[in-house]
Backbone as JSON Lines, residues from 0, in Angstrom:
{"i":0,"aa":"M","n":[115.56,108.27,95.31],"ca":[115.29,106.96,95.9],"c":[115.8,105.87,94.94]}
{"i":1,"aa":"I","n":[116.53,104.91,95.48],"ca":[117.14,103.89,94.61],"c":[116.24,102.67,94.44]}
{"i":2,"aa":"I","n":[115.19,102.57,95.21],"ca":[114.26,101.46,95.06],"c":[113.18,101.85,94.06]}
{"i":3,"aa":"K","n":[112.94,100.95,93.11],"ca":[111.94,101.23,92.08],"c":[110.86,100.16,92.08]}
{"i":4,"aa":"K","n":[109.78,100.45,91.4],"ca":[108.68,99.5,91.27],"c":[109.17,98.25,90.57]}
{"i":5,"aa":"K","n":[108.64,97.09,90.97],"ca":[108.97,95.77,90.44],"c":[110.34,95.26,90.85]}
{"i":6,"aa":"D","n":[111.05,95.92,91.78],"ca":[112.28,95.38,92.36],"c":[111.94,94.31,93.37]}
{"i":7,"aa":"T","n":[112.81,93.31,93.5],"ca":[112.66,92.31,94.56],"c":[113.48,92.81,95.76]}
{"i":8,"aa":"V","n":[112.81,92.85,96.94],"ca":[113.46,93.39,98.11],"c":[113.36,92.41,99.27]}
{"i":9,"aa":"L","n":[114.28,92.56,100.21],"ca":[114.3,91.8,101.47],"c":[114.02,92.75,102.63]}
{"i":10,"aa":"V","n":[113.11,92.38,103.51],"ca":[112.76,93.23,104.66],"c":[113.81,93.03,105.73]}
{"i":11,"aa":"L","n":[114.39,94.15,106.2],"ca":[115.5,94.07,107.15],"c":[115.06,94.21,108.61]}
{"i":12,"aa":"S","n":[113.91,94.81,108.88],"ca":[113.48,94.97,110.27],"c":[111.96,95.01,110.34]}
{"i":13,"aa":"G","n":[111.46,94.8,111.54],"ca":[110.02,94.81,111.78],"c":[109.46,93.43,111.94]}
{"i":14,"aa":"K","n":[108.13,93.33,111.96],"ca":[107.47,92.04,112.22],"c":[107.64,91.05,111.07]}
{"i":15,"aa":"D","n":[107.94,91.54,109.85],"ca":[108.13,90.7,108.69],"c":[109.6,90.56,108.28]}
{"i":16,"aa":"K","n":[110.49,90.67,109.24],"ca":[111.92,90.61,108.97],"c":[112.29,89.27,108.29]}
{"i":17,"aa":"G","n":[113.05,89.36,107.2],"ca":[113.48,88.18,106.5],"c":[112.64,87.79,105.3]}
{"i":18,"aa":"K","n":[111.48,88.4,105.15],"ca":[110.59,88.08,104.03],"c":[111.05,88.8,102.76]}
{"i":19,"aa":"K","n":[110.84,88.15,101.62],"ca":[111.14,88.74,100.32],"c":[109.82,89.02,99.59]}
{"i":20,"aa":"G","n":[109.84,90.05,98.77],"ca":[108.66,90.38,98.0],"c":[108.98,91.39,96.92]}
{"i":21,"aa":"E","n":[108.01,91.61,96.05],"ca":[108.15,92.57,94.96],"c":[107.55,93.89,95.34]}
{"i":22,"aa":"V","n":[108.2,94.99,94.98],"ca":[107.73,96.33,95.28],"c":[106.52,96.62,94.41]}
{"i":23,"aa":"K","n":[105.41,96.96,95.08],"ca":[104.16,97.27,94.4],"c":[104.05,98.73,94.01]}
{"i":24,"aa":"S","n":[104.43,99.61,94.94],"ca":[104.43,101.04,94.67],"c":[105.47,101.74,95.53]}
{"i":25,"aa":"V","n":[105.9,102.92,95.06],"ca":[106.93,103.72,95.72],"c":[106.43,105.14,95.91]}
{"i":26,"aa":"N","n":[106.66,105.7,97.09],"ca":[106.31,107.08,97.37],"c":[107.58,107.8,97.82]}
{"i":27,"aa":"P","n":[108.3,108.44,96.87],"ca":[109.58,109.06,97.21],"c":[109.45,110.27,98.15]}
{"i":28,"aa":"T","n":[108.33,110.99,98.13],"ca":[108.21,112.15,99.02],"c":[108.12,111.76,100.46]}
{"i":29,"aa":"K","n":[107.46,110.63,100.74],"ca":[107.35,110.14,102.12],"c":[108.37,109.07,102.43]}
{"i":30,"aa":"N","n":[109.22,108.68,101.44],"ca":[110.23,107.64,101.59],"c":[109.62,106.3,102.03]}
{"i":31,"aa":"K","n":[108.52,105.93,101.38],"ca":[107.78,104.7,101.71],"c":[107.69,103.77,100.49]}
{"i":32,"aa":"V","n":[107.63,102.46,100.73],"ca":[107.39,101.48,99.68],"c":[106.35,100.5,100.15]}
{"i":33,"aa":"V","n":[105.58,99.96,99.21],"ca":[104.58,98.92,99.51],"c":[105.08,97.64,98.84]}
{"i":34,"aa":"V","n":[105.23,96.56,99.67],"ca":[105.76,95.3,99.18],"c":[104.64,94.26,99.24]}
{"i":35,"aa":"T","n":[104.49,93.44,98.18],"ca":[103.42,92.45,98.15],"c":[103.62,91.39,99.23]}
{"i":36,"aa":"G","n":[102.59,91.14,100.0],"ca":[102.58,90.09,101.0],"c":[103.33,90.44,102.29]}
{"i":37,"aa":"V","n":[103.75,91.7,102.46],"ca":[104.52,92.11,103.62],"c":[103.78,93.25,104.33]}
{"i":38,"aa":"N","n":[103.84,93.28,105.66],"ca":[103.23,94.31,106.48],"c":[101.71,94.37,106.26]}
{"i":39,"aa":"M","n":[101.06,93.2,106.35],"ca":[99.62,93.08,106.11],"c":[98.86,93.68,107.3]}
{"i":40,"aa":"I","n":[97.81,94.47,106.99],"ca":[96.96,95.04,108.01],"c":[95.48,94.7,107.69]}
{"i":41,"aa":"S","n":[94.64,94.8,108.71],"ca":[93.19,94.58,108.51],"c":[92.49,95.93,108.46]}
{"i":42,"aa":"K","n":[91.78,96.16,107.38],"ca":[91.06,97.43,107.21],"c":[89.57,97.14,107.29]}
{"i":43,"aa":"H","n":[88.88,97.82,108.22],"ca":[87.43,97.66,108.38],"c":[86.71,98.55,107.4]}
{"i":44,"aa":"V","n":[85.87,97.97,106.56],"ca":[85.18,98.72,105.51],"c":[83.7,98.72,105.81]}
{"i":45,"aa":"K","n":[83.1,99.92,105.78],"ca":[81.69,100.07,106.02],"c":[80.91,99.73,104.73]}
{"i":46,"aa":"P","n":[79.82,98.98,104.81],"ca":[79.08,98.66,103.61],"c":[78.4,99.88,103.01]}
{"i":47,"aa":"S","n":[78.29,99.88,101.69],"ca":[77.58,100.95,100.99],"c":[76.69,100.31,99.94]}
{"i":48,"aa":"Q","n":[76.03,101.11,99.12],"ca":[75.15,100.56,98.1],"c":[75.91,99.74,97.07]}
{"i":49,"aa":"N","n":[77.14,100.12,96.8],"ca":[77.9,99.46,95.74],"c":[78.85,98.39,96.27]}
{"i":50,"aa":"K","n":[79.24,98.45,97.53],"ca":[80.22,97.52,98.07],"c":[79.7,96.83,99.31]}
{"i":51,"aa":"Q","n":[80.19,95.6,99.48],"ca":[79.87,94.85,100.7],"c":[80.91,95.22,101.76]}
{"i":52,"aa":"G","n":[80.49,95.37,102.98],"ca":[81.4,95.71,104.05],"c":[82.11,94.48,104.58]}
{"i":53,"aa":"G","n":[83.02,94.7,105.51],"ca":[83.75,93.59,106.13],"c":[85.14,94.01,106.49]}
{"i":54,"aa":"I","n":[85.98,93.02,106.74],"ca":[87.37,93.26,107.09],"c":[88.24,92.83,105.92]}
{"i":55,"aa":"N","n":[88.96,93.78,105.35],"ca":[89.84,93.5,104.21],"c":[91.29,93.48,104.64]}
{"i":56,"aa":"K","n":[92.06,92.54,104.11],"ca":[93.49,92.48,104.33],"c":[94.18,93.24,103.22]}
{"i":57,"aa":"M","n":[95.13,94.1,103.6],"ca":[95.89,94.85,102.59],"c":[97.28,95.16,103.1]}
{"i":58,"aa":"E","n":[98.18,95.51,102.15],"ca":[99.55,95.84,102.54],"c":[99.66,97.29,102.95]}
{"i":59,"aa":"A","n":[100.39,97.54,104.01],"ca":[100.65,98.89,104.47],"c":[102.05,99.3,104.04]}
{"i":60,"aa":"P","n":[102.3,100.6,103.87],"ca":[103.63,101.04,103.46],"c":[104.7,100.79,104.51]}
{"i":61,"aa":"L","n":[105.89,100.5,104.04],"ca":[107.09,100.34,104.88],"c":[108.03,101.5,104.61]}
{"i":62,"aa":"D","n":[108.89,101.84,105.55],"ca":[109.89,102.84,105.29],"c":[110.95,102.22,104.35]}
{"i":63,"aa":"A","n":[111.45,103.0,103.41],"ca":[112.4,102.48,102.42],"c":[113.7,102.05,103.05]}
{"i":64,"aa":"S","n":[114.03,102.6,104.23],"ca":[115.3,102.22,104.88],"c":[115.21,100.84,105.5]}
{"i":65,"aa":"N","n":[114.02,100.27,105.61],"ca":[113.84,98.93,106.19],"c":[113.87,97.81,105.17]}
{"i":66,"aa":"V","n":[114.14,98.1,103.91],"ca":[114.23,97.09,102.9],"c":[115.53,97.24,102.11]}
{"i":67,"aa":"A","n":[116.04,96.12,101.57],"ca":[117.24,96.11,100.76],"c":[116.94,95.39,99.45]}
{"i":68,"aa":"I","n":[117.51,95.87,98.38],"ca":[117.28,95.29,97.05],"c":[118.05,93.97,96.97]}
{"i":69,"aa":"V","n":[117.42,92.97,96.36],"ca":[118.03,91.67,96.14],"c":[118.53,91.63,94.71]}
{"i":70,"aa":"C","n":[119.82,91.33,94.51],"ca":[120.41,91.26,93.19],"c":[119.86,90.06,92.42]}
{"i":71,"aa":"S","n":[119.51,90.26,91.16],"ca":[118.95,89.16,90.37],"c":[120.01,88.16,89.94]}
{"i":72,"aa":"K","n":[121.27,88.56,89.93],"ca":[122.34,87.64,89.5],"c":[122.86,86.79,90.66]}
{"i":73,"aa":"C","n":[123.28,87.46,91.75],"ca":[123.92,86.72,92.86],"c":[122.96,86.41,94.01]}
{"i":74,"aa":"K","n":[121.7,86.9,93.92],"ca":[120.63,86.6,94.93],"c":[120.99,87.07,96.34]}
{"i":75,"aa":"K","n":[121.81,88.16,96.46],"ca":[122.17,88.69,97.77],"c":[121.53,90.06,97.96]}
{"i":76,"aa":"A","n":[121.15,90.37,99.2],"ca":[120.56,91.68,99.51],"c":[121.67,92.68,99.72]}
{"i":77,"aa":"M","n":[121.51,93.87,99.18],"ca":[122.52,94.94,99.3],"c":[121.91,96.26,98.94]}
{"i":78,"aa":"T","n":[122.66,97.32,99.21],"ca":[122.33,98.66,98.74],"c":[123.15,98.89,97.47]}
{"i":79,"aa":"P","n":[122.51,99.11,96.35],"ca":[123.29,99.27,95.11],"c":[124.03,100.59,95.06]}
{"i":80,"aa":"K","n":[125.14,100.59,94.3],"ca":[125.82,101.85,94.04],"c":[125.4,102.34,92.66]}
{"i":81,"aa":"I","n":[125.52,103.62,92.43],"ca":[125.12,104.2,91.17],"c":[126.34,104.61,90.4]}
{"i":82,"aa":"E","n":[126.49,104.08,89.18],"ca":[127.59,104.4,88.33],"c":[127.09,105.12,87.08]}
{"i":83,"aa":"V","n":[127.93,105.98,86.54],"ca":[127.6,106.73,85.33],"c":[128.3,106.02,84.18]}
{"i":84,"aa":"T","n":[127.53,105.64,83.13],"ca":[128.11,104.98,81.98],"c":[128.76,106.0,81.06]}
{"i":85,"aa":"G","n":[129.37,105.52,79.98],"ca":[130.07,106.4,79.04],"c":[129.17,107.39,78.35]}
{"i":86,"aa":"D","n":[127.9,107.04,78.14],"ca":[126.99,107.95,77.44],"c":[126.22,108.85,78.42]}
{"i":87,"aa":"G","n":[126.6,108.86,79.7],"ca":[125.99,109.76,80.68],"c":[124.79,109.21,81.42]}
{"i":88,"aa":"K","n":[124.39,107.98,81.21],"ca":[123.26,107.39,81.9],"c":[123.72,106.84,83.25]}
{"i":89,"aa":"K","n":[122.8,106.95,84.23],"ca":[123.06,106.4,85.56],"c":[122.52,104.97,85.63]}
{"i":90,"aa":"V","n":[123.32,104.04,86.17],"ca":[122.92,102.65,86.26],"c":[123.15,102.18,87.69]}
{"i":91,"aa":"R","n":[122.17,101.42,88.24],"ca":[122.34,100.83,89.56],"c":[123.16,99.54,89.42]}
{"i":92,"aa":"V","n":[124.19,99.41,90.26],"ca":[125.11,98.27,90.15],"c":[125.21,97.59,91.5]}
{"i":93,"aa":"C","n":[125.23,96.25,91.47],"ca":[125.36,95.43,92.69],"c":[126.74,95.61,93.29]}
{"i":94,"aa":"R","n":[126.8,95.78,94.6],"ca":[128.09,95.93,95.28],"c":[128.8,94.58,95.43]}
{"i":95,"aa":"K","n":[128.08,93.47,95.37],"ca":[128.67,92.19,95.59],"c":[129.3,91.61,94.29]}
{"i":96,"aa":"C","n":[128.56,91.69,93.17],"ca":[129.01,91.04,91.93],"c":[129.29,92.02,90.78]}
{"i":97,"aa":"N","n":[129.12,93.34,91.06],"ca":[129.37,94.4,90.05],"c":[128.59,94.23,88.78]}
{"i":98,"aa":"Q","n":[127.4,93.67,88.84],"ca":[126.53,93.53,87.67],"c":[125.4,94.56,87.77]}
{"i":99,"aa":"P","n":[124.96,95.12,86.64],"ca":[123.87,96.09,86.69],"c":[122.55,95.42,87.1]}
{"i":100,"aa":"I","n":[121.75,96.16,87.88],"ca":[120.46,95.65,88.35],"c":[119.4,96.03,87.31]}
{"i":101,"aa":"I","n":[118.64,95.04,86.89],"ca":[117.63,95.28,85.86],"c":[116.26,95.36,86.49]}
């Protein structure tokens, strides 16, 4: 999976299309990402001795194919390409400006 935690992404489809946010968590086995402030759902919580019940707002996972990484240099959304450096390390590189994504 080329999307990592703390990447800035743009939502490409769904009810939150066009929104930008930071990746909160990544689940590569299910190909899902959780983005802050995107795909908000209401979760009904039953009260217990330690917690108060009510309706909580929280982010639901999105499919990783519905988001694109935003380059920090050129501020454009794209799918990065992976290049191998001289010392054998893999680096994600922007397709628009050819700068490494940090």
